[in-house]
N, C-alpha and C positions, 0 to 999 in steps of 0.2 A: 522317669524320676520326678518326684514333686518336691521342690525345695520348701523348707520351713520358713524361708525369708520372704516369700511372696506377700504382698500387701493384701489386706482383706478385700479390697475392691479398687477399681480404677475409675477415674473421672470421665466416664463416657458421655459425650454430648447427647442431649435429648433427641436430636434428629437421628443420630445413629442408633440409639435405643429404640426409636420408633420403627426403624427398618428391621432391626433384630427381632422385635416383638412380633412384627407381621410375619416374618419368615418362620419363627418358632410356633406361632399360632396355626400356621398352615402345615405343620408337621415336619418342617425341615430343620436339620441341625444347623446351628449358626454360632461362629466364634469370632472374636477379635484376634487379628494376627498382624504381623509385620512391624514396621518401624515405630509406629505409635506405642505399641505394647513395649517394645524394647526401650524407647526413649523415657517412657514414664517410669520404668523400673530403674532407670538411671537418674531419675528426678529431673529430666529435661522436659520442658513444655512441648507437648505435641498432641493436638486434639484431632488430628487427621486419621482417625481410626478406620482401617479397612476390615471388611467382614469376609470370612470364608464360610461357605455353606454347602450343604448336600444338594440344594436345589440346582437344577440345570439353568443355563442362561435363559432358555425359553420360559421356564417356570418363573424366574425372577421378573422377566418382562411382562408376563401375564399378571403377576401379583401386584405390580406397581404401574400406575398410569403413566408416569413420566420417567422414562429411562433413556439412556444413550448407550448403544453397544460399542463401548470404547475399545474393547479387545475380546469380542465375543468368541473368536476362534480359539482363544486361550481361556475362555470361561468368565471374562470380566465384563460386568455391566455396571454402568454408573446410574444410581437411583438419585433423582433430583428431589430435593425437599422444597418447601414452600418459598424459600428464598433463592431457589435455583442453584443451591450449593450441591455439587455431586458427591455422592458417597459410593465408593467402589465396593461391589459385591462380587466375589469370585468363587466359582464352583470348585469344590475339592477336585484335585487333578493329579495326574502323574504323567511323566514324560514317556512317550512311546518311542520316538526317534528324535535325534537332534544332530545338527552338523556343527555345533559349537557356536552358532549364531542364532538359529531358529529351531524351535521345538515343536513337534506335533504332540498334543496332549490328549489324554483320555479322561473321561469323567466317570462317575459311578464308583469312586473309591472312598476311603475313609479319611478322617481328619489326620490320623497317624500317617497314612500314605502321603497326604499333602504335605505335612511337616517334613517328611523324609526327603522330599525333593528340593527343599530350600537350601540356600547357599551356606549359611553359617549357623552355628548353634544359638547364638544370641538372637537370630531372626526366626527361629523355629519354636517359639513359645506362643501358646494360644491361651486366651482368657475368654470365659463365657460371660457375656455382658449381663445376663439375667440371673444365672445361678452363682456367679462369682467363682466358678471352678477354674482350675489351672491345668494345662497339659504342657509338660516339658520333658518329652521323651529322650532328649539328647543333652540334658543338663545345661541348658542355655543360661539358667539363672546362676549356676555355679561358675560358669565362665564369665559372666558379668561381674561376679564377686572377685574372681581372679584377674579380671581385666585382661582376658585372653580371647583372641579370635581363633576359632577352630572350625574347620569345615564339618558339615554334617556327613557322617559316613566316610567314604573313600574320597579324600580330597582331590586326587587326580581325576576321578570320574566327575566330581562336581564341576571342576574347571573345564573339562572336555565337553560337558553338556552346554556350557556357555562361557566362553573365554572372558567375557566382560566381568565375570565374578572375580578375576584376578585384580582388576582395577578397583572393583568395589572393596576388596580386601584392603588395598592400599589406602583407599579413602576412609574406611572405618578406622583403620589403625591410626591415621593422622588426625582424624576427627576426635576420637575418644582417647588417644594416646594409649592404646592397648597394645600389648605384646602379641605377636603372631606365633601360633603354635608351630613348633619346628617341622612337623610333618606337613602341615598346611603350607608353610613357607617354601619348603623343598618342592612340593608339587606345583606351587605357583611358578617358581623359576623354571622348573622342568617343562612346563607347558606354555611358557611366555611367547614362544613363536606363534602360537595360535592367535595372539593379539593382532597380527598382521591381517587376519581375515575378517576382522570386525569392520562394521561400517564406520566411516569417519565421523558421522553425526553422533553415534553412541560413544565413541572414544572422546570426542570433544566435550560432550555433556559431562562425562565422568571427570575429565581433566579440569574443566571450569568449576564444576561443583566441588570437587575435592580441594581446589585452591581456595575457594571461598569459605568452606566449612572447617578446614583444618585448624587445629590449635596452633600448628606450625606449618605454614606453607612450605618452608624449607625442608621440613621432614618429609612431607609428601613428595617433593621433588627428589629427595635422596632415595626414597622407596621406588619411585618410577625408574630412577637410574639403576638401582641395584637389581631390579627384576628385568630390566632390558627394555622397558616401554618407552623411555625417552628417545633412545636411538631409533626405534621403529616409527614414532609418531610426531615427535617435536623436531622437525627437520632443521638441520643446521645447529643443533644443540651439541656441544662438545662436553663429554663427560668430565673433562678436567675443570671446566668452568663451574660445575656443580659442587665439586669438592671444596670444602672450606668456605662456601658462600651461603650457607644456611641462614646466617644473620641478615645478609643483604636481601635474600628472598623473603624472609619474615618481615623486613621493613617495607617491602613492596606489596605485601598482602593487601593492605588497604586500597592500593591503587587499582587492584583487580587483576583477573587472569590474562587480559590482553597485554598489559604492561609487563607482567612476569614472563609471558611467553616471548615478547619482543626483546626483553633483556637477556633471556637465556639463549636465544637463537642468533646465529650469525646471519641468518636469512629469514627474518621474521615474516616477510610476505609469503614466502614459500611455505613456512610452517603453518600459518593461519589458513592459507589456501588448501593445504593438505587436510586440515581439520574441518574444512567446509564451513569456515566462519563467514559471517556476513560481510558484505562489501564495506560497511561502515567500520567494522572491526579490523579489516585488512588495511583500510586507509589509515586508521589510527596507528597501526603498527608501522606502516610506511613512513609516516611523519616522525615517529619516534626514531626509526632507523636512520632517516635522512639527517637528523639534527642531533643525534645522541652525543656526538663528540664536540658539539659547539655549546659550551656552557660558559656564560659570562661571569666575570667577577661582579658581585652585587654593589660595590661601593660607588660606582658611577651610574647615576640615574639615566643618563643619555644612552649609555651602552646597554642598559637593561631594556629601555624602550625600543631601541633598534633590534635587540634580540627578540623581544616579544613580537615585533612587526614581522620578523623573518620566520619564526617558528610557528606562529599562529596557534591553532588549537592544540598543538603538541606541548605547549608551555608547561602546564601543570603536570603532565606525565614526566616530562624531562626534569622538572623540579623534584618529583618524587624519587626519580633515579638518582639524581645528584645527592639528595639527602641520604638515600640508602647506602650509596657508595662513599658518603662523607667527602665529597669533592668540592662542595661550594657552600660553606657556611653562610647563612644569612640570605640566601637567594630567595627563599620563599617569602620572607617578609618584604624584600625589595620588590618582588613581582606583585605581591598583594597590594603594596602601596601604589605601584604604577597602575594597576587595574582599577583600584578604588578611586584614583584621581580623575579618571575619565579622559585621560590624554588620548588623542587619536593615534591608532595603531594601524589602521587600514585606510585606503582611499575613501571607503564608505563613511569613515568618521570625519572627513574633511568638511569644512564649512562651505565649500563650493562643490558643485556637481558638474558632470559633463555638459549638461545644458547651459550652465553658467559660463563655461569655457567657450562653447560655440557662440553664445550671445556676445562674448568679449572678443570674438574674431578668431579663435583657434579652429582650424579646419576639421571637419568631421572625419573620423577614421582613427588610425593608430596613434595620431598625434595627441588625441584626447587622453588616452591611457598613459602615454608617456609623460604628458604634462602633469597629470594628477599624481603620478609616482614621484616626479621631481618636487612638486609641492609638498607631498607627504615627507620627503626626505628633509625638507627644510623644517617642517613642523616637528619632526622627531627630535631635531636639535633644539628647537625652541617652541614648545607647545603654545606659548602665548601668541604666536602668529596665526593660530587656527581661527582666524576671524575673516569673514567674507570680504570685507573691504581690503584688508591687508593682503589676502591671497590674490585678489583680482589685481591689486596694484603691483604685485610681484610679477605678473604676467608680462 
């Protein structure tokens, strides 16, 4: 079906056009496909156009001098332009076998076959960058107009081919605020147990990307809960906590996925470890968890300084949580004032060092650290004492 509402043309970057022209001149069919086509139809800026072609990966690598076989077993080759920007070119393909995580594909098929293996109708629209022709065999444009997410063909089969498509469905719904087609939603819930077989890295990337791109992070979390993905992947997350907390999660969206995950989970360290997050992300969640119930009243500057010294790098994350939960009005301004003042909050901020203490007669060893901490305790009460002579006199 070809919609009458398609634009005359799309703003294809010159570098992508050059790749398309080379493929076309060599006798290969070439079309723009994927997210950039969809986003431009939604009037969303996206110049990262992918190309689908009848050329095999080997033919693509022969045609272009500078290529990277980023996913050659699945037909994808990145063609590098003069600025080293990669442009993905993928051979028309169809799935031969799949286990719900990995697919074996075959080449030598048509554009229509290639579009038929895609996940949702809004992602199964093709645009010819040279002739400006459109191909929309599954009425993806109509679903864009209806703000509807609908699987291509049999939804159960689409999800069984790759269970990650269930999470992509939730991400697209939250990002675009689209309704999910009833049959597609029923198939997603019926096949949600397959999510347990996905790699942690793929799930984490979908979870994090979904929380960042959603119009409402709270709505994404609700969808994950409704389909059963939260219980499978966000360890320690109780469904009761999600209910009625959409507004809190939306307020936390700017703080990022790690903060939202740490807030949702009773065991954020285990949750982030299960998702194979980085050590830095796990440590960030550990600090949040350790201090999340210690929120000071902002009226007392000394109390705020002592709190900042105690919680360290977790401070701004804890402030974001306090604001989202509306538990401590004015905390952010008090924290910002303390940080802007340059008052010492760690022993490294003191006007004396361990060498100064040893020179003053403090024995080398644990006594140095203990003395520095005692001096910091004094300075937290009275920042004006952070003076070398004053601190040495206090010894």
